[in-house]
N, C-alpha and C positions, 0 to 999 in steps of 0.2 A: 880813508875806514866812514864809510856809511852813518850813518846817525843809529842803525836801528842796529844793524850791522855790531855799532860796538852794546847797542841795551840789548843784546841775545846773546855776546859775548862776560857782559858782566855779571847777563842774571844765570848764567852755567857752571859761575864760579861760586856759589849761591842755594844754598837750604832744597834741596827739589820741594821738603813740605812745608816752610815757609811761601815760595814763588807761589803752592799749589791753594796754602791757607787766604793771601791774595785776590787769586782768582776766584776760587769760589764766594771771597764777601767782596768782591763789587761785581758780583754779577750782577744785579740788579742793574749797577748803576750802566755796564758795561751792554747789557741789552737794550736801555734806551738808548743811553748817551749816547756810544759807537754807529749802536747800526743808523742813530738818526745821520751822524754828519760823517761814516760809510756812506749811506744814501744820498744824500748831497755831491759827496765829491764825485759819486757814478753818474746822478743823475744830469751835476750842471758840465758843459759842455764848453763852457769858457771861464776866465772869472772875470762877472763885473759886478754890477756892486749889489742888485739881486743875487747872488751870492753870499754877501756879505754880511748883506741882512737874514739872508734866515741862517747864517753859521752863528752870527750873534742872538738869533731865538732861540737856535736849539743849546749855546753857549748857558744863557741864562738864564736858560729852560733847567739846567742844570746844578741853577746855586752858583758857582763859577762868581756871579754879584759881577754888577755892571761896568766898574770902576777894573777893579780888571776884562772884565772881557774885552772894551774900550782899546785895553793898552795892547791886549792880546790879534785886535783887529788888524790895531797902529798898525804894533809890529811885521803884522801876516802885509799889509800894504809897502810898509819898504821893505823886503823881502823881493814881495812879487817883481814889483819897481828893478831891486836893484840885481836879479838876479834872472828879472827878464821870464821867466815863471807867465807859461797864457796856459799850461795845465791841470784842474780842480786836483787828479789826484800825488798830481809834484807837491804840496804841499805839506800833505799825510806828516810823513816826516817833523817837517818844521815846523810843524805843529802841538807835535809828540815833545818836542827837545821843546819846546819854550815852553813846555808850561813839568817839564820833569825843572828847566832855569828855574821860575818860578816857583817851583814847592823847597827849593833845597834852600839859597836864599846858604845866611855865610853865616847860619848855624852848627851846630850837631845836635843830629833823637836821641844821642847816646846821654842816661843820665849823669847827671854833675854827686861821685858819690865823694865820701869824706876820706883822706889820706890815709886816716889810723879812724880805728877807736869807731866812733856813734855817725849812723849816716840818718839824718829825721828826711821824710818825706810830707809834706802836707797839703791835703787834698781838701780841694774846695770847689761849689757847684752846687746851684740851684739842683732841687726835690725834684726828686724823676732819672735822671740825665744818666742812673746808675753810674753811679759812686761809686761804692760800698762797693757793687760788683767790680769796681777795676778796681781798687783795695784788695780783695779776694787772690784776684786772682794774678796781682803779683805778687802778692805774699806766694803763688804759688808759684810762681816762675821764682824767683829769688833764693825760695826752698830748694826747686829742682838746680839750683845754682851751688848750692851747702850751704846755700848763706844760712843766721840764725834772723831769722826775725820776730817784729813786735807787733799788732796791731791796740792802735787805738777811739776809743768810742767814745770819742769826741761829740757826736749827732746824738746831744742827753734831748734833746728838743721833740725829734720826727720818731709817731708812738711807732715800737717794731726797730726806729736802726741797731739799735742796743744787739736787739736779741739776734737781725741777721747778720749785721759786726758778727756775734759768736757761732751761728753757723758756719756762714766761712772759714772763721776762721782753724774750725771742728776742719771743711774739707782738706783745709790746704793746711794744716798739722800746725798752725803755729798758734804764743799764748795773747790772747786777748782781754785789754786793761779797762776796766770803765768802771764805775760809778751808776748810781742809781738817774735815772728814770729824771730828769731836769732840775738836774745837779751842774754846777756851772762848769759847762767843759776846759778851762782856762788850772782849772783846778784835779782832770783828769790828767791833760798832756801831762805838768805837773808831777804824779803817780807816773805818771805813765814814760816817762823822764827817767824818773830815780830807779823806778824795777826794771828799765835798760840797763844802761849805768849799771845797776848794781849786778845782773844777772847776762851783761856781756856780751847785750845782744850787739847783732850786724847793721839791720833795716830798720827803724820804728817807720812803721808806714801808722800817718794819722787821719783820719776821720771827721770831717765837720758838720757845722750844722748847712741846711743847704733851702733856708728861708728866708726870702723874698719880699709876703707881707712890709716889713721894715725896713727897708736898708740899710742907715743910717744904724740901726741896733745891727742887725749881722755884721756889717762896717768893723765895730767898731769890739762888738764881738771878735771878731775873726784877729784885727790887731792888740787886741789883750793874750789871742794864742800864744801869737807872736812872740811878742812878748814874752812868754814865757821860757818860749823854744832856745828865743834868744841868750834869756840870760841863764837859762843849762848849757846849751851846749854854743858858744856863741858863734861863731860861723855855721852855724845853722838855722831855717830849711837849707838844709843845701838843695832842693828845690821847692818850686810850691808848685802845683799839675791845680788845671785847671781840666775840668769831667768837664764835656757834651756831650749833647747826645746831637746826633748828626744827620736823626731823621728830621730833627727840628729844623731846621736850614738857616736862612737867615737869621733867624729869631739866636740861633744859636751866635753868631756877631754881635747882637746888640748887649746877651750877653754878660762873653768876655769881655766886653768894654768897659764893663761896667766893675767886674770885678777887680781888671786890669787898672785901675782905679788908684784902688782903696789898696790891695794885696799882691803888688808886686812879682803879678806874675813868674814866671821860669818858662814855662812851656803847658801844654795843651796835651788831653786825650779825648780822640776820639769815639764815645763809643754806637755800636747798632750800622756800624756801617755799611753791612749786611744787609740791611734792612728799607735801603732808601737807593731810590737811582736814581739820587742826588748827589753824588757822591766828588762830584766840580765843588763844595763846599768846600773841603778844605783844600785847596785852589784858593780860596778869596775868604776863607780864618789867613792863611802864610799870609795870606798876601796885604791887608789890610793891619794885619795885629803887627807883624817880620814875632810873629810870637812861631817857635819849630813842635813841628805837633810830631811831638816823644811815640809818645802807641796812638795805636786806635784798635774799638775793635773789630773781629769779624767775623766776633757767631756765639754760641753760645757757654760753647766747651768753654769748660777753666782753666785752655791749653790756647786757645783762639787771640786772647790778646797781644796783639803785635808791634815791635819796637818798629817805629816808620821808618821808613824806604822809600825816598821818590821813585829812584826804577822801579821796588817791587810793582811800585804803584803803576806807576806809569807803563809799564809793561803786560800786567793783571789786563787793564783797560785795552794798553794797544795792543798786543802782541798779536792780532791774530796779521797785522798787515808784514809783521814782520815775514817776506818770503825768505820761504828753504836755500 
């Protein structure tokens, strides 16, 4: 069975609503990146050095990342030689299949949850990436699954951060544990963990400060929060999710490297994918960090945060290549 046939069959078994969200959320990337690839494949009549150079340029322009692009091109060259491919159009399914393989890795995108009792999810990331919004949307998602959810307002430094989280708490219909602005974030976590346990909460979502001005202090603060959580719930945090703004492209990669060194990340959330034509950053991040992309933000609505699915991602980009 051909790759596109398999992809089509797999997508048809998934919720149409989710498929549409991926399609709509990746429209900008599809319009720029995929159309340029299509134009290249139809314009070039043979696979030569000029063809590879132009494809390389398109992939780098979509923020797939230089290292990842070199690997893709090298693999494509090997397939062309092995299969004796002459027509650029024959490379469409091969390129798509390779991108799925790069995105998948070994990890699953599902969140690790406590087998019983309280699940604690810690969110980290710099200011302005959509961290608080992501927490609010995830609270709504869990609440709609019938879970009892609570939020911890651990970003006590940014003006308005606590209020912003409270607004999301109201929208999602969940409690928010907070202290005054400027309080010790670890103390907020301590209060939130005790409140969550005493109220029989299923999932505690913890916000943290995202200041980059003083990296050392920020990381020490995160470590202190981490220690408090581990002391109160020994197997927690069950997830440490780094929230990244997809529109910042390669800058998101450098942020991820900095946080991963210090806070033991377990996965990534990429926000604002609907606002960028450089959705290739998902591939670059997945490859360079070897961390699973667990969720993606595909729009501004409360239900536009979706669990990442490599097949949905590739189908949203290359679906029109599938022959009916």
